[in-house]
N, C-alpha and C positions, 0 to 999 in steps of 0.2 A: 081261564082257558076256554076256547069255544068248543062247540060240539064236535067239530072235525078233529081238533087236537085230542079230545077225549077218545074219539073213535079210533084214532091212530094208535094210542097207547093200548086200547083194548085189543086191537088186532095184533100188536106186538106180543102182549101177554098171552093171548090165546095161542099164538104161534109157538111160544115157549112151551106151553102146556102140551100142545099136540106133537111137536117134533124136538123139543129141547133147545135150550140156548147155550152157547159156549162163551167162556171168558178166557181170553188169551192175553198173556203178558210176556214181554221179552225185554232185554237190555242190550245196550252196546257194551263193548269191552270197558272194564274199569269199575264194576260195581255189581251190587245185588239189588233185586227188587222183591219186596216182601208183601204178602197178603195174608194177614193173620186169619181173616174170615174163612179163607179157603185153603189155608195151610201151604201156601206157595212160597218158595225161596228160589229165585231164578237167577241164572247167570247167562252170559252170551254163549258159553260152551254147551249149554243145555238146549239151545234153540228156543223155540216158543214153549212156554208152559201153558197147558190148556186144562181148564175145568169144563168138562162136557156136562150138559144138562144141569147147570149150576143151580137152577131153581129147585131141584130136588133136595138140595142140602138144607134148605130152610123149611121149617114146618108150616109156616103161613105163606100166603100169597101177597103180602104187602111188599112195597118197593123197598129193597135193601140198598143201603149205601155202603160200598166197599172202600176201605182205606188202604192205600198202597204207600209204602215207604221206600225211598231210594237211598241206598247206603253205599257211598263211594269207597273204593279201595284206596290204600296208601298210594299217594302220587297222583290221584285223580280227584276231580271235583264233579259234583252233579251239575249238569248243564240245563236240561229242560225235559219236558214231557211231550210225547206224541200220542195221538189217539183220543180216547173218549173220556178224558178228565172233565168232570162237571165243575170242579172247584179245585184250585191249587193254592197251597200255603206252605212256604218253605220247601222241605223235601217231600211233602205229602200230596197225594192225588186222591181225590174223592170221586168215586164213580157211582152213578145211579144205575143200578142193575136192572135195566129194562131192555130186553133183546140181546143179541150178540154184542159183546164188548171186547175191545182191544186197546191195550195201553203199552207204551214202550218208554223206558227210562233211558235217557242219553247222557253218558258221562264223557268228560273231556280230560285228556292228560294235562296236568299242571305244567305250564311252561315257566321257566325261571330266567332271570337275567343271566347272561353269560359273562358279561364284562364286569371287571372289578369296579366298585363304586367308591371305595375309600379304604385306606389302610388303618383307619382309626378303630378303636374299640369302645363301646359303651356298655357298661355293666350296671344293672340296677335290680332292686327288689320291687315286686308288685304284691301289695296286700290290701285288705279292706275290712270294714266292719269290725274294727279293732278297739274302739274307744270305751272299754268297760272297766279298766283299772283292775281287772281280776288276775288271778294267778296264771291263767292261760295266756293272757296278753303278755305277761312278763316272760313266760316260757318261749312264746313265739319270738319276742324281741331278742332273747338270748340266742335262739337258734339262727335268726337272721344275722346277728353279729358274727357268730362262728362260721356260718356258711360263707359270708362275704370275706372274712379274713382268710379262709382257706382258698378262696378263688382269686386272691390277690387284691381284694378291696373293691367295694362298690362306690360308685360316684354319687348315688342318691337312691331314694325310694319313692315310688309313686303310691299315694294313698287314695283308695277307691271309694271314699265316702263312709258315712256313719262313723265320724271321728270321735264323737262324744255322745254316749248314750245317757239317757235319763235326766240329766241336769240342765240341758239347754242353756248354756251360758248367756247372760244378759249384759256382761261386761268383760272387757279384755283382762280384768283382774279376777275373774271367777276362778276359784281353786280347781275346777274341773280340768283346766288346761294343764295344771301340774300333775294331778292324780291320774289323769287318763291319757296323757301324752308325754310330758317331760320326764316324769319318773320312770315309767316303763321303758323308755328308750334312752335313758341317761348314759348308758355305756356305749351307745352308737355315735360315731363321729361324722356321719354324712347327713345332708339335708333331706327333708321329706317334702315332696311337692304334692300338696293335698288337693282333694276335690270334695264337693259337698254332697251329702246324702239326705234322705228323708228325715233321719233322726237328728240332723244338724239344723233343721229348719222348722222348729216347733216353738210354741210358747207355753202351752199347758199340757196338752196330750202328746206324749212322746211317740214319735213314729208316724204321725199323720202327715207331716211335712207341709202344713198349711199356713205357716207363718215364716216366710222366707227372709224377713229381716234378721232373724236369728243367725242365719248364715253370714250376714254381713259382719257380725261380731267376730266370727272366725277369720274372716278376711282381715279385719282390723287388728287381730292379735298378731298377725305377721309384722306389723309396724310398731308394736310395743317395744320400747328400747331397753326395758329392764327385765326381759324374760330370763328364765333360767338358762336358755340356750337359744341359738338362732336356727335350730333344726326346722321348726315349723315354717313352711313357705306356702302362702296362698295369696298372691298379690291382687287377685280379683276373683270374682265368682267363676268366670271362664277366662282362660289365658293361654299363652303359647310360650314355649321355651325350646331351646336347641341344645344338642349335646354331640360330642364333648365340648364343654364350654371353652376350652383353651384352643380348639382347632380353628383354622381359618375356613376350611370347608366342613360344614357340619355333616355328620353322618345321619342323625336322627332329628326330626322335628316332632315335638310333642304338642298336642292340642288337648287342653283340659276342658271338659264340658261341665255345665251346670244343668243336669237333667231334671232336677226336682220341680222347678216351676212349670214344666211341661206335663207333669204327671199328677201333682198334688191337687187337692180340692181348691176351688177358687180362692185367691189371696185377697185380703181387704186392701192391700197396698197397690195403687195403680201401676207402679213400676213393674209389677210381676204379672200384669194382665197377659194371658197366654198368647194371644196373637202378636202382641207387641214384643214379648220376650222371644218367641219363635223367630220373628223377623230380625230382631237385634242380634241374637246369637248366631243365626244363620248367615247374616251379612258379615259378621265378624269372621266366622270360619271360612267362608268362601273367599274373602279377601286375604286372610292369613295363609290359607293353603295354596292360593295362587302365587303368593310371593315366596313360598317355601323353597329353599334350596337343598334341604336335607334329602338324602337318597331314600330314607325310610320315613313314612308318615305314620305315627302312632297316635291314636285318639284314646282317651280314657275318661270315664265318668262313673257314676254310681249304678245307674239302672242298666240292666242287660238288654240287648236287642233280642237275643235268643238265650234260653237257659233250660237245663233239665232239672233245676232246683225247684224249691217249693213255690217261689213267686212265678216262675214260668216265663213264657215268651211275651214280648211287648205286643199289645193288642189283646191279650187274655191274661194279664197279671192276676194272680190269685183266683183264677177262675171267673173273673168278671168279664162279661161280654160287652162290647161297645154298641149299646142300643140307644143311647141318648147323650145329651151334652155332658153330663157329669160322668157317666160311665165311659164315654169316649176318652176322658182325661185319665181317670184312675185305672182303667184297664191298660193304659199305655198305648192306646191306638193312635192318639195324636202324636205322641213321641215316636212311635213306629213310623208313621208317615213322614214326619220331619227327618228322621234318621235316614230313611230311604232316599229322600230328596236331597239331603245335605251331606251325609257322611259316607254312605255306601259307595264302594269302589274307589273312593279317594283315600281311605285309610288302608294301610297294609294289615294292621291289627287293631282291634278294639278291645280294651281291657275294661271290665266292670266288676262290681261287687254285688251287694244286695242279697244274693243267695249265699248262705254260709257253707260253702263247699269249694272244691277246686275242679275246674272244667277247662278243657281245651276242645273247642267245637269247630267243625267244618264250616267253610263258607256256605252260603245259600245263594241260589241263582239270582234272586232279585237284589242281592247286595254285592254282586261282583266278586272281586278278588279278596275282599275283607274276610279275615277269619277272627274267631272270638275266644277270648280267655277270661274266665271268671275266677276271681280270687277274693272270696269274702269270708275266709276262715281265720281272721286275725286274732280272734278272742273267743270264739265259740263255733260250734258246728251243728249242722242239721242233716237229716237224711234227704235224699232226692225224692221228689214226688213222682217223677216219671223219667227214669234214666235212659229211656229210648225215645223221648220226645224229639230230640235232635241228634243226628249222627255225631259221634265224638271221636277225636283222636285218642283222648284219655280223660278219665274223670274219677274222682273219689269223693265220698261223702262221710259224714260222721267223724270227722277228724279236723283238728286245727291245722293250719299250714300256710304256705306262701309259695310264690314263684321267684326263682332267680333267673334273670334274663341277661344274656350277653349277645350283643350284636357286633359282628366283625365283618365288614364288607357286605356281601350279599347274604350272609348267613345269620340267622337268629337262632341261638342256642337256648333252649328252654329247659329248665330244671324245676321240678316240683318237689317240695319237702313237706312231709307231714310231721306234726309235733304231738307227742303224747301229753294229754292234759293232766295226767296223774303225776308224771315225773319229769316232764320236759325233754325227754329223749326225742331226737329228730331223726328222720330217715329220708334218704333220697328215693323218690318213687318214680321219677320220670327223668330221662335225659334224651332230648329229641332236638333234631335240627330242622328248621324251616328255612326255605330259601325265598328270596324276594321274587315275587311274581311279575310277569310282564303286564303292562297296562293293556 
């Protein structure tokens, strides 16, 4: 910064000292704007919320960065920021407190399709991070069966990755396929459309996801002819299918991602070189979604785009910041940018696992209409790291569980079930309707 820039800052700071600086925030209808630093919680009905002489609140004279959070109301989405945001990420605005500052959060009413798109119904279970072979996995499987039976039957389940923990199968005849999939779900009679997670792509160290050829073994298991059942379905590392299968006009097109090669440490196998894999999977998705005739476009994979769980948002997974080639990968920043360019606003919903909890999160402005569901509590549970990181429709931690999804025409009915890991008792915790949004 040159001397004139420094002098300008000094003049601004001196002005604050002499006459006081004001911080004003306001919102449009449809949401709240929070500033924890100054204790503000504002709505349109309050007009502008003002902190006068804000510099007196802090004891030192260093530059303060204020974080503002936009929280949309039911039926609204956060659209954009106006005013003095220095940096914007998701629903957050960061303001460098130098001189008078003004910020406004703009919300938009969610518009839905009015015309009917199909008379078909698609009903399925969404679960992830389940392959442990423990008692909790069996309890969740039993609850899934009971809930589906009571609903009139499920057509399939979508598996959100981390299908087999600890053992990393090196052969389609590895016993882990029986102990951690076939036996826990032996009483269920619908197929499981699986995706790959980091625990499915290892050789020696479980969870690092740095040996993607292991995931090819899980693909190959689909085609083993003497399996205990035909439930396991994963025809490729990334693939597409439509539902209901028997209908002439499909209601839903599903696109299954392989997120791991975009996030793991560099793989020694050239096929998984990150730029090559980004291009290969991106070209596949763009071609597939262009040809899609389903009214609903649902995308799922293992790694979340945003999450309030312990792994967090893409671009800052596990607190890692993208400051170099390796950290750009493992922080999820490369995946985040690929997702923004490829998936956002083309998917109605993105399902993910990875965090061992249940979350239903709002859309974010940079990702358009897409909203987010995380279901990673298929065999174990963890607590949230920051349950306010992203605005949520609903969320729960520290419990196993899954989602039951029913799509009928323009309406997506979402139900969440928690499962007691001590006795297997399950409870319906959420029953909510989402409507297909306009493009």
